[in-house]
All heavy atoms as TSV, in Angstrom:
chain	resi	resn	atom	element	x	y	z
A	1	MET	N	N	92.812	135.166	68.627
A	1	MET	CA	C	94.159	134.624	68.685
A	1	MET	C	C	95.032	135.489	69.557
A	1	MET	O	O	94.979	136.689	69.437
A	1	MET	CB	C	94.774	134.599	67.278
A	1	MET	CG	C	94.573	133.332	66.548
A	1	MET	SD	S	95.602	133.284	65.103
A	1	MET	CE	C	94.330	133.327	63.855
A	2	LYS	N	N	95.827	134.856	70.422
A	2	LYS	CA	C	96.728	135.572	71.302
A	2	LYS	C	C	98.154	135.279	70.825
A	2	LYS	O	O	98.520	134.152	70.589
A	2	LYS	CB	C	96.524	135.026	72.742
A	2	LYS	CG	C	97.159	135.916	73.783
A	2	LYS	CD	C	96.665	135.674	75.200
A	2	LYS	CE	C	96.683	134.284	75.675
A	2	LYS	NZ	N	96.595	134.156	77.140
A	3	TRP	N	N	98.993	136.322	70.664
A	3	TRP	CA	C	100.331	136.128	70.105
A	3	TRP	C	C	101.453	136.644	71.012
A	3	TRP	O	O	102.536	136.932	70.561
A	3	TRP	CB	C	100.462	136.818	68.752
A	3	TRP	CG	C	99.637	136.175	67.705
A	3	TRP	CD1	C	98.340	136.455	67.392
A	3	TRP	CD2	C	100.050	135.127	66.865
A	3	TRP	NE1	N	97.939	135.606	66.376
A	3	TRP	CE2	C	98.947	134.776	66.030
A	3	TRP	CE3	C	101.217	134.366	66.711
A	3	TRP	CZ2	C	99.007	133.793	65.093
A	3	TRP	CZ3	C	101.263	133.399	65.756
A	3	TRP	CH2	C	100.179	133.094	64.971
A	4	LYS	N	N	101.216	136.758	72.313
A	4	LYS	CA	C	102.262	137.243	73.219
A	4	LYS	C	C	103.333	136.195	73.351
A	4	LYS	O	O	103.034	135.015	73.479
A	4	LYS	CB	C	101.684	137.508	74.612
A	4	LYS	CG	C	100.818	138.737	74.687
A	4	LYS	CD	C	100.391	138.937	76.117
A	4	LYS	CE	C	99.436	140.081	76.248
A	4	LYS	NZ	N	98.964	140.233	77.603
A	5	LEU	N	N	104.595	136.613	73.407
A	5	LEU	CA	C	105.717	135.692	73.594
A	5	LEU	C	C	106.441	135.957	74.889
A	5	LEU	O	O	107.626	135.969	74.968
A	5	LEU	CB	C	106.690	135.791	72.442
A	5	LEU	CG	C	106.221	135.231	71.103
A	5	LEU	CD1	C	107.251	135.453	70.031
A	5	LEU	CD2	C	105.962	133.765	71.224
A	6	LEU	N	N	105.688	136.151	75.948
A	6	LEU	CA	C	106.264	136.385	77.287
A	6	LEU	C	C	106.485	135.081	77.981
A	6	LEU	O	O	105.846	134.071	77.640
A	6	LEU	CB	C	105.326	137.288	78.087
A	6	LEU	CG	C	105.048	138.659	77.468
A	6	LEU	CD1	C	104.034	139.392	78.308
A	6	LEU	CD2	C	106.295	139.476	77.349
A	7	ALA	N	N	107.358	135.047	78.921
A	7	ALA	CA	C	107.657	133.799	79.689
A	7	ALA	C	C	106.370	133.220	80.265
A	7	ALA	O	O	105.596	133.930	80.856
A	7	ALA	CB	C	108.676	134.119	80.796
A	8	ARG	N	N	106.244	131.957	80.044
A	8	ARG	CA	C	105.130	131.180	80.574
A	8	ARG	C	C	103.756	131.645	80.133
A	8	ARG	O	O	102.764	131.484	80.815
A	8	ARG	CB	C	105.227	131.085	82.107
A	8	ARG	CG	C	106.510	130.456	82.544
A	8	ARG	CD	C	106.598	130.428	84.061
A	8	ARG	NE	N	107.939	130.120	84.423
A	8	ARG	CZ	C	108.319	129.029	85.030
A	8	ARG	NH1	N	107.447	128.106	85.320
A	8	ARG	NH2	N	109.567	128.813	85.338
A	9	GLU	N	N	103.682	132.243	78.986
A	9	GLU	CA	C	102.426	132.644	78.386
A	9	GLU	C	C	102.000	131.573	77.389
A	9	GLU	O	O	102.797	130.818	76.887
A	9	GLU	CB	C	102.577	133.962	77.624
A	9	GLU	CG	C	102.620	135.184	78.476
A	9	GLU	CD	C	101.281	135.614	79.003
A	9	GLU	OE1	O	100.275	135.351	78.332
A	9	GLU	OE2	O	101.261	136.187	80.099
A	10	TYR	N	N	100.744	131.539	77.070
A	10	TYR	CA	C	100.209	130.607	76.090
A	10	TYR	C	C	99.963	131.338	74.775
A	10	TYR	O	O	99.498	132.452	74.788
A	10	TYR	CB	C	98.942	129.958	76.558
A	10	TYR	CG	C	99.158	128.941	77.627
A	10	TYR	CD1	C	99.174	129.244	78.973
A	10	TYR	CD2	C	99.373	127.604	77.269
A	10	TYR	CE1	C	99.387	128.302	79.949
A	10	TYR	CE2	C	99.577	126.632	78.245
A	10	TYR	CZ	C	99.558	127.010	79.567
A	10	TYR	OH	O	99.814	126.064	80.515
A	11	ILE	N	N	100.267	130.706	73.682
A	11	ILE	CA	C	99.959	131.242	72.358
A	11	ILE	C	C	98.851	130.365	71.781
A	11	ILE	O	O	98.958	129.170	71.724
A	11	ILE	CB	C	101.194	131.195	71.439
A	11	ILE	CG1	C	102.336	131.976	72.044
A	11	ILE	CG2	C	100.862	131.730	70.072
A	11	ILE	CD1	C	103.658	131.799	71.340
A	12	HIS	N	N	97.745	130.985	71.341
A	12	HIS	CA	C	96.630	130.256	70.839
A	12	HIS	C	C	96.588	130.406	69.293
A	12	HIS	O	O	96.435	131.480	68.784
A	12	HIS	CB	C	95.328	130.763	71.419
A	12	HIS	CG	C	95.301	130.673	72.924
A	12	HIS	ND1	N	95.085	129.504	73.561
A	12	HIS	CD2	C	95.500	131.594	73.887
A	12	HIS	CE1	C	95.139	129.684	74.861
A	12	HIS	NE2	N	95.401	130.965	75.109
A	13	PHE	N	N	96.744	129.274	68.628
A	13	PHE	CA	C	96.629	129.273	67.159
A	13	PHE	C	C	95.210	128.815	66.785
A	13	PHE	O	O	94.374	129.600	66.418
A	13	PHE	CB	C	97.678	128.335	66.556
A	13	PHE	CG	C	99.078	128.819	66.753
A	13	PHE	CD1	C	99.849	128.261	67.752
A	13	PHE	CD2	C	99.568	129.800	65.972
A	13	PHE	CE1	C	101.155	128.718	67.969
A	13	PHE	CE2	C	100.889	130.268	66.185
A	13	PHE	CZ	C	101.658	129.710	67.184
A	14	ASP	N	N	94.940	127.560	66.879
A	14	ASP	CA	C	93.638	126.965	66.661
A	14	ASP	C	C	93.296	126.187	67.920
A	14	ASP	O	O	94.155	125.863	68.702
A	14	ASP	CB	C	93.629	126.046	65.455
A	14	ASP	CG	C	93.836	126.811	64.131
A	14	ASP	OD1	O	93.298	127.917	64.016
A	14	ASP	OD2	O	94.516	126.278	63.237
A	15	PRO	N	N	92.010	125.875	68.102
A	15	PRO	CA	C	91.651	125.057	69.297
A	15	PRO	C	C	92.491	123.804	69.364
A	15	PRO	O	O	92.652	123.074	68.410
A	15	PRO	CB	C	90.199	124.740	69.063
A	15	PRO	CG	C	89.705	125.856	68.186
A	15	PRO	CD	C	90.859	126.200	67.303
A	16	GLY	N	N	93.118	123.539	70.501
A	16	GLY	CA	C	93.922	122.356	70.694
A	16	GLY	C	C	95.390	122.504	70.278
A	16	GLY	O	O	96.166	121.574	70.389
A	17	GLU	N	N	95.803	123.674	69.812
A	17	GLU	CA	C	97.160	123.901	69.358
A	17	GLU	C	C	97.861	124.961	70.196
A	17	GLU	O	O	98.535	125.820	69.680
A	17	GLU	CB	C	97.204	124.293	67.902
A	17	GLU	CG	C	96.774	123.231	66.927
A	17	GLU	CD	C	96.904	123.608	65.491
A	17	GLU	OE1	O	97.024	124.840	65.206
A	17	GLU	OE2	O	96.872	122.741	64.643
A	18	ASP	N	N	97.674	124.906	71.495
A	18	ASP	CA	C	98.314	125.900	72.406
A	18	ASP	C	C	99.782	125.585	72.560
A	18	ASP	O	O	100.220	124.461	72.691
A	18	ASP	CB	C	97.655	125.884	73.760
A	18	ASP	CG	C	96.207	126.371	73.689
A	18	ASP	OD1	O	95.845	127.018	72.705
A	18	ASP	OD2	O	95.455	126.136	74.679
A	19	ILE	N	N	100.579	126.631	72.558
A	19	ILE	CA	C	102.025	126.534	72.759
A	19	ILE	C	C	102.372	127.400	73.956
A	19	ILE	O	O	101.993	128.557	74.044
A	19	ILE	CB	C	102.806	127.028	71.528
A	19	ILE	CG1	C	102.459	126.155	70.302
A	19	ILE	CG2	C	104.298	127.034	71.803
A	19	ILE	CD1	C	103.092	126.654	69.014
A	20	ARG	N	N	103.165	126.817	74.869
A	20	ARG	CA	C	103.590	127.565	76.036
A	20	ARG	C	C	105.085	127.878	75.851
A	20	ARG	O	O	105.889	126.977	75.624
A	20	ARG	CB	C	103.333	126.725	77.295
A	20	ARG	CG	C	103.687	127.454	78.581
A	20	ARG	CD	C	103.283	126.702	79.789
A	20	ARG	NE	N	103.844	125.351	79.761
A	20	ARG	CZ	C	103.498	124.414	80.636
A	20	ARG	NH1	N	102.562	124.663	81.531
A	20	ARG	NH2	N	104.062	123.256	80.606
A	21	CYS	N	N	105.441	129.126	75.927
A	21	CYS	CA	C	106.826	129.560	75.794
A	21	CYS	C	C	107.333	130.038	77.142
A	21	CYS	O	O	106.584	130.657	77.930
A	21	CYS	CB	C	106.926	130.724	74.817
A	21	CYS	SG	S	106.377	130.332	73.178
A	22	GLY	N	N	108.594	129.769	77.414
A	22	GLY	CA	C	109.172	130.238	78.643
A	22	GLY	C	C	110.588	129.776	78.842
A	22	GLY	O	O	111.085	128.990	78.056
A	23	ILE	N	N	111.209	130.290	79.856
A	23	ILE	CA	C	112.575	129.880	80.229
A	23	ILE	C	C	112.436	129.038	81.490
A	23	ILE	O	O	111.938	129.527	82.492
A	23	ILE	CB	C	113.495	131.134	80.427
A	23	ILE	CG1	C	113.574	131.892	79.121
A	23	ILE	CG2	C	114.862	130.684	80.918
A	23	ILE	CD1	C	114.252	133.211	79.282
A	24	TYR	N	N	112.934	127.793	81.443
A	24	TYR	CA	C	112.764	126.888	82.536
A	24	TYR	C	C	114.150	126.361	83.000
A	24	TYR	O	O	115.040	126.212	82.183
A	24	TYR	CB	C	111.908	125.681	82.133
A	24	TYR	CG	C	110.520	126.096	81.700
A	24	TYR	CD1	C	110.229	126.392	80.363
A	24	TYR	CD2	C	109.489	126.232	82.623
A	24	TYR	CE1	C	108.989	126.801	79.975
A	24	TYR	CE2	C	108.233	126.626	82.218
A	24	TYR	CZ	C	108.001	126.918	80.917
A	24	TYR	OH	O	106.738	127.320	80.569
A	25	THR	N	N	114.237	126.011	84.274
A	25	THR	CA	C	115.455	125.358	84.752
A	25	THR	C	C	115.455	123.892	84.324
A	25	THR	O	O	114.397	123.371	83.915
A	25	THR	CB	C	115.527	125.455	86.285
A	25	THR	OG1	O	114.461	124.657	86.814
A	25	THR	CG2	C	115.450	126.846	86.821
A	26	GLU	N	N	116.606	123.244	84.447
A	26	GLU	CA	C	116.653	121.822	84.117
A	26	GLU	C	C	115.717	121.027	85.012
A	26	GLU	O	O	115.092	120.060	84.546
A	26	GLU	CB	C	118.094	121.316	84.272
A	26	GLU	CG	C	119.000	121.724	83.152
A	26	GLU	CD	C	120.371	121.076	83.259
A	26	GLU	OE1	O	120.645	120.349	84.241
A	26	GLU	OE2	O	121.159	121.281	82.342
A	27	GLU	N	N	115.652	121.366	86.263
A	27	GLU	CA	C	114.762	120.637	87.206
A	27	GLU	C	C	113.321	120.818	86.806
A	27	GLU	O	O	112.509	119.866	86.923
A	27	GLU	CB	C	115.008	121.060	88.618
A	27	GLU	CG	C	116.336	120.603	89.167
A	27	GLU	CD	C	116.527	119.099	89.096
A	27	GLU	OE1	O	115.579	118.380	89.462
A	27	GLU	OE2	O	117.579	118.647	88.648
A	28	GLU	N	N	112.916	121.984	86.362
A	28	GLU	CA	C	111.544	122.226	85.926
A	28	GLU	C	C	111.229	121.359	84.691
A	28	GLU	O	O	110.166	120.748	84.630
A	28	GLU	CB	C	111.294	123.672	85.641
A	28	GLU	CG	C	111.232	124.580	86.854
A	28	GLU	CD	C	111.105	126.048	86.489
A	28	GLU	OE1	O	111.870	126.509	85.628
A	28	GLU	OE2	O	110.251	126.678	87.097
A	29	VAL	N	N	112.149	121.328	83.737
A	29	VAL	CA	C	111.929	120.563	82.543
A	29	VAL	C	C	111.902	119.064	82.877
A	29	VAL	O	O	111.018	118.354	82.359
A	29	VAL	CB	C	113.084	120.817	81.495
A	29	VAL	CG1	C	112.974	119.873	80.310
A	29	VAL	CG2	C	113.014	122.253	81.025
A	30	LYS	N	N	112.789	118.608	83.737
A	30	LYS	CA	C	112.777	117.180	84.128
A	30	LYS	C	C	111.456	116.846	84.807
A	30	LYS	O	O	110.851	115.791	84.582
A	30	LYS	CB	C	113.934	116.894	85.082
A	30	LYS	CG	C	114.244	115.472	85.266
A	30	LYS	CD	C	115.517	115.321	86.073
A	30	LYS	CE	C	115.971	113.906	86.164
A	30	LYS	NZ	N	117.214	113.782	86.941
A	31	GLY	N	N	110.958	117.720	85.647
A	31	GLY	CA	C	109.661	117.512	86.290
A	31	GLY	C	C	108.517	117.428	85.282
A	31	GLY	O	O	107.608	116.603	85.397
A	32	MET	N	N	108.582	118.288	84.272
A	32	MET	CA	C	107.552	118.281	83.211
A	32	MET	C	C	107.607	116.954	82.446
A	32	MET	O	O	106.530	116.416	82.103
A	32	MET	CB	C	107.743	119.461	82.304
A	32	MET	CG	C	107.484	120.831	82.943
A	32	MET	SD	S	108.127	122.216	81.989
A	32	MET	CE	C	107.009	122.323	80.659
A	33	LEU	N	N	108.796	116.444	82.200
A	33	LEU	CA	C	108.937	115.162	81.532
A	33	LEU	C	C	108.333	114.056	82.411
A	33	LEU	O	O	107.649	113.174	81.922
A	33	LEU	CB	C	110.379	114.857	81.248
A	33	LEU	CG	C	111.003	115.585	80.053
A	33	LEU	CD1	C	112.541	115.457	80.093
A	33	LEU	CD2	C	110.453	115.071	78.730
A	34	MET	N	N	108.670	114.068	83.688
A	34	MET	CA	C	108.171	113.037	84.618
A	34	MET	C	C	106.668	113.033	84.746
A	34	MET	O	O	106.046	112.006	84.984
A	34	MET	CB	C	108.844	113.228	85.979
A	34	MET	CG	C	110.339	113.078	85.968
A	34	MET	SD	S	110.914	111.439	85.505
A	34	MET	CE	C	110.471	110.505	86.937
A	35	ARG	N	N	106.057	114.222	84.598
A	35	ARG	CA	C	104.584	114.345	84.684
A	35	ARG	C	C	103.918	114.202	83.338
A	35	ARG	O	O	102.689	114.434	83.228
A	35	ARG	CB	C	104.266	115.690	85.325
A	35	ARG	CG	C	104.623	115.828	86.786
A	35	ARG	CD	C	104.125	117.104	87.387
A	35	ARG	NE	N	104.631	118.304	86.752
A	35	ARG	CZ	C	105.782	118.892	87.042
A	35	ARG	NH1	N	106.584	118.392	87.978
A	35	ARG	NH2	N	106.158	119.963	86.398
A	36	ASP	N	N	104.668	113.836	82.309
A	36	ASP	CA	C	104.133	113.683	80.936
A	36	ASP	C	C	103.422	114.933	80.441
A	36	ASP	O	O	102.359	114.856	79.825
A	36	ASP	CB	C	103.186	112.494	80.850
A	36	ASP	CG	C	103.905	111.150	80.962
A	36	ASP	OD1	O	105.027	111.074	80.488
A	36	ASP	OD2	O	103.288	110.213	81.494
A	37	GLU	N	N	104.031	116.090	80.676
A	37	GLU	CA	C	103.427	117.348	80.220
A	37	GLU	C	C	103.718	117.659	78.750
A	37	GLU	O	O	103.156	118.524	78.181
A	37	GLU	CB	C	103.863	118.505	81.107
A	37	GLU	CG	C	103.311	118.409	82.516
A	37	GLU	CD	C	103.666	119.605	83.390
A	37	GLU	OE1	O	103.934	120.705	82.804
A	37	GLU	OE2	O	103.720	119.447	84.600
A	38	PHE	N	N	104.675	116.916	78.176
A	38	PHE	CA	C	104.998	117.096	76.763
A	38	PHE	C	C	104.166	116.076	75.955
A	38	PHE	O	O	104.344	114.869	76.080
A	38	PHE	CB	C	106.477	116.870	76.464
A	38	PHE	CG	C	107.364	117.931	77.109
A	38	PHE	CD1	C	107.988	117.661	78.326
A	38	PHE	CD2	C	107.556	119.144	76.495
A	38	PHE	CE1	C	108.793	118.624	78.906
A	38	PHE	CE2	C	108.332	120.115	77.075
A	38	PHE	CZ	C	108.958	119.856	78.277
A	39	VAL	N	N	103.264	116.606	75.125
A	39	VAL	CA	C	102.389	115.716	74.347
A	39	VAL	C	C	103.105	115.129	73.151
A	39	VAL	O	O	102.921	113.968	72.818
A	39	VAL	CB	C	101.131	116.530	73.873
A	39	VAL	CG1	C	100.249	115.677	73.024
A	39	VAL	CG2	C	100.390	117.061	75.067
A	40	GLU	N	N	103.931	115.910	72.512
A	40	GLU	CA	C	104.649	115.506	71.299
A	40	GLU	C	C	105.924	114.739	71.618
A	40	GLU	O	O	106.815	115.265	72.261
A	40	GLU	CB	C	104.942	116.751	70.448
A	40	GLU	CG	C	105.599	116.474	69.147
A	40	GLU	CD	C	104.781	115.584	68.254
A	40	GLU	OE1	O	103.585	115.883	68.044
A	40	GLU	OE2	O	105.325	114.596	67.736
A	41	GLY	N	N	106.046	113.521	71.097
A	41	GLY	CA	C	107.217	112.690	71.296
A	41	GLY	C	C	108.489	113.297	70.704
A	41	GLY	O	O	109.578	113.084	71.239
A	42	LEU	N	N	108.343	114.068	69.608
A	42	LEU	CA	C	109.538	114.666	68.996
A	42	LEU	C	C	110.099	115.774	69.853
A	42	LEU	O	O	111.221	116.203	69.650
A	42	LEU	CB	C	109.171	115.233	67.613
A	42	LEU	CG	C	108.849	114.177	66.542
A	42	LEU	CD1	C	108.355	114.837	65.283
A	42	LEU	CD2	C	110.068	113.330	66.246
A	43	ILE	N	N	109.329	116.272	70.818
A	43	ILE	CA	C	109.842	117.236	71.783
A	43	ILE	C	C	110.427	116.482	72.982
A	43	ILE	O	O	111.525	116.839	73.426
A	43	ILE	CB	C	108.691	118.158	72.294
A	43	ILE	CG1	C	108.014	118.855	71.134
A	43	ILE	CG2	C	109.184	119.146	73.329
A	43	ILE	CD1	C	108.820	119.921	70.434
A	44	ALA	N	N	109.776	115.483	73.478
A	44	ALA	CA	C	110.174	114.790	74.678
A	44	ALA	C	C	111.422	113.949	74.474
A	44	ALA	O	O	112.316	113.898	75.359
A	44	ALA	CB	C	109.055	113.925	75.230
A	45	ALA	N	N	111.566	113.262	73.345
A	45	ALA	CA	C	112.673	112.318	73.127
A	45	ALA	C	C	114.039	112.978	73.249
A	45	ALA	O	O	114.896	112.446	73.954
A	45	ALA	CB	C	112.500	111.632	71.794
A	46	PRO	N	N	114.296	114.127	72.578
A	46	PRO	CA	C	115.640	114.731	72.765
A	46	PRO	C	C	115.897	115.239	74.172
A	46	PRO	O	O	117.051	115.251	74.624
A	46	PRO	CB	C	115.682	115.851	71.736
A	46	PRO	CG	C	114.336	115.969	71.143
A	46	PRO	CD	C	113.535	114.795	71.572
A	47	LEU	N	N	114.828	115.625	74.848
A	47	LEU	CA	C	114.996	116.080	76.246
A	47	LEU	C	C	115.386	114.902	77.141
A	47	LEU	O	O	116.274	115.027	77.974
A	47	LEU	CB	C	113.734	116.753	76.744
A	47	LEU	CG	C	113.409	118.117	76.097
A	47	LEU	CD1	C	112.024	118.560	76.496
A	47	LEU	CD2	C	114.450	119.144	76.415
A	48	TRP	N	N	114.731	113.762	76.934
A	48	TRP	CA	C	115.078	112.549	77.699
A	48	TRP	C	C	116.491	112.152	77.407
A	48	TRP	O	O	117.284	111.746	78.273
A	48	TRP	CB	C	114.135	111.395	77.376
A	48	TRP	CG	C	112.877	111.391	78.191
A	48	TRP	CD1	C	111.579	111.499	77.714
A	48	TRP	CD2	C	112.717	111.327	79.618
A	48	TRP	NE1	N	110.715	111.492	78.734
A	48	TRP	CE2	C	111.356	111.350	79.928
A	48	TRP	CE3	C	113.651	111.180	80.646
A	48	TRP	CZ2	C	110.887	111.298	81.225
A	48	TRP	CZ3	C	113.188	111.132	81.949
A	48	TRP	CH2	C	111.801	111.180	82.206
A	49	LYS	N	N	116.910	112.227	76.125
A	49	LYS	CA	C	118.261	111.829	75.719
A	49	LYS	C	C	119.263	112.749	76.446
A	49	LYS	O	O	120.295	112.274	76.940
A	49	LYS	CB	C	118.437	111.944	74.223
A	49	LYS	CG	C	119.836	111.561	73.744
A	49	LYS	CD	C	119.960	111.619	72.244
A	49	LYS	CE	C	121.367	111.215	71.812
A	49	LYS	NZ	N	121.530	111.276	70.387
A	50	TYR	N	N	118.967	114.039	76.463
A	50	TYR	CA	C	119.854	114.968	77.180
A	50	TYR	C	C	120.071	114.576	78.610
A	50	TYR	O	O	121.198	114.510	79.102
A	50	TYR	CB	C	119.304	116.390	77.070
A	50	TYR	CG	C	120.008	117.350	77.969
A	50	TYR	CD1	C	121.242	117.936	77.617
A	50	TYR	CD2	C	119.464	117.724	79.213
A	50	TYR	CE1	C	121.895	118.787	78.469
A	50	TYR	CE2	C	120.114	118.554	80.057
A	50	TYR	CZ	C	121.339	119.119	79.710
A	50	TYR	OH	O	122.011	119.972	80.529
A	51	PHE	N	N	118.959	114.310	79.313
A	51	PHE	CA	C	119.086	113.982	80.753
A	51	PHE	C	C	119.767	112.629	80.944
A	51	PHE	O	O	120.546	112.466	81.890
A	51	PHE	CB	C	117.701	113.999	81.421
A	51	PHE	CG	C	117.198	115.378	81.672
A	51	PHE	CD1	C	116.127	115.908	80.957
A	51	PHE	CD2	C	117.802	116.198	82.609
A	51	PHE	CE1	C	115.662	117.147	81.165
A	51	PHE	CE2	C	117.354	117.512	82.842
A	51	PHE	CZ	C	116.287	117.978	82.093
A	52	CYS	N	N	119.560	111.662	80.046
A	52	CYS	CA	C	120.269	110.361	80.171
A	52	CYS	C	C	121.742	110.510	79.948
A	52	CYS	O	O	122.556	109.949	80.686
A	52	CYS	CB	C	119.632	109.366	79.187
A	52	CYS	SG	S	117.982	108.827	79.616
A	53	LEU	N	N	122.117	111.251	78.897
A	53	LEU	CA	C	123.546	111.464	78.634
A	53	LEU	C	C	124.220	112.249	79.757
A	53	LEU	O	O	125.362	111.958	80.140
A	53	LEU	CB	C	123.757	112.171	77.266
A	53	LEU	CG	C	123.432	111.331	76.054
A	53	LEU	CD1	C	123.509	112.211	74.797
A	53	LEU	CD2	C	124.357	110.141	75.936
A	54	LYS	N	N	123.509	113.220	80.289
A	54	LYS	CA	C	124.032	114.003	81.392
A	54	LYS	C	C	124.262	113.127	82.625
A	54	LYS	O	O	125.288	113.217	83.308
A	54	LYS	CB	C	123.112	115.183	81.705
A	54	LYS	CG	C	123.682	116.088	82.763
A	54	LYS	CD	C	122.848	117.293	82.990
A	54	LYS	CE	C	123.525	118.140	84.071
A	54	LYS	NZ	N	122.787	119.280	84.405
A	55	ALA	N	N	123.313	112.244	82.898
A	55	ALA	CA	C	123.434	111.356	84.041
A	55	ALA	C	C	124.570	110.366	83.877
A	55	ALA	O	O	125.218	109.967	84.838
A	55	ALA	CB	C	122.128	110.577	84.290
A	56	ALA	N	N	124.870	109.964	82.620
A	56	ALA	CA	C	125.992	109.044	82.339
A	56	ALA	C	C	127.299	109.752	82.152
A	56	ALA	O	O	128.305	109.155	81.788
A	56	ALA	CB	C	125.608	108.212	81.116
A	57	ASN	N	N	127.307	111.069	82.396
A	57	ASN	CA	C	128.503	111.938	82.230
A	57	ASN	C	C	129.089	111.811	80.806
A	57	ASN	O	O	130.298	111.733	80.645
A	57	ASN	CB	C	129.578	111.580	83.282
A	57	ASN	CG	C	129.152	111.974	84.647
A	57	ASN	OD1	O	128.541	113.052	84.839
A	57	ASN	ND2	N	129.421	111.156	85.625
A	58	LYS	N	N	128.240	111.798	79.827
A	58	LYS	CA	C	128.691	111.685	78.419
A	58	LYS	C	C	128.434	112.961	77.655
A	58	LYS	O	O	128.519	112.969	76.432
A	58	LYS	CB	C	127.994	110.505	77.740
A	58	LYS	CG	C	128.399	109.171	78.346
A	58	LYS	CD	C	128.041	108.037	77.479
A	58	LYS	CE	C	128.556	106.747	78.155
A	58	LYS	NZ	N	128.502	105.648	77.266
A	59	LEU	N	N	128.190	114.041	78.357
A	59	LEU	CA	C	128.001	115.344	77.675
A	59	LEU	C	C	129.262	116.148	77.767
A	59	LEU	O	O	130.025	116.086	78.671
A	59	LEU	CB	C	126.847	116.109	78.285
A	59	LEU	CG	C	125.472	115.627	77.892
A	59	LEU	CD1	C	124.449	116.474	78.591
A	59	LEU	CD2	C	125.221	115.736	76.422
């Protein structure tokens, strides 16, 4: 098991449960959303909402 919490490092819990931690710009996050890099919908949905509200100037 690897437990480093450095930017853009992977944390390995069990096989298939890798978590990537890091500090990303809005453009990087938007690109990750567009490329479907977020597997979990509960992670992607609020990020999409943020970008939609920002685009509609409602933030």
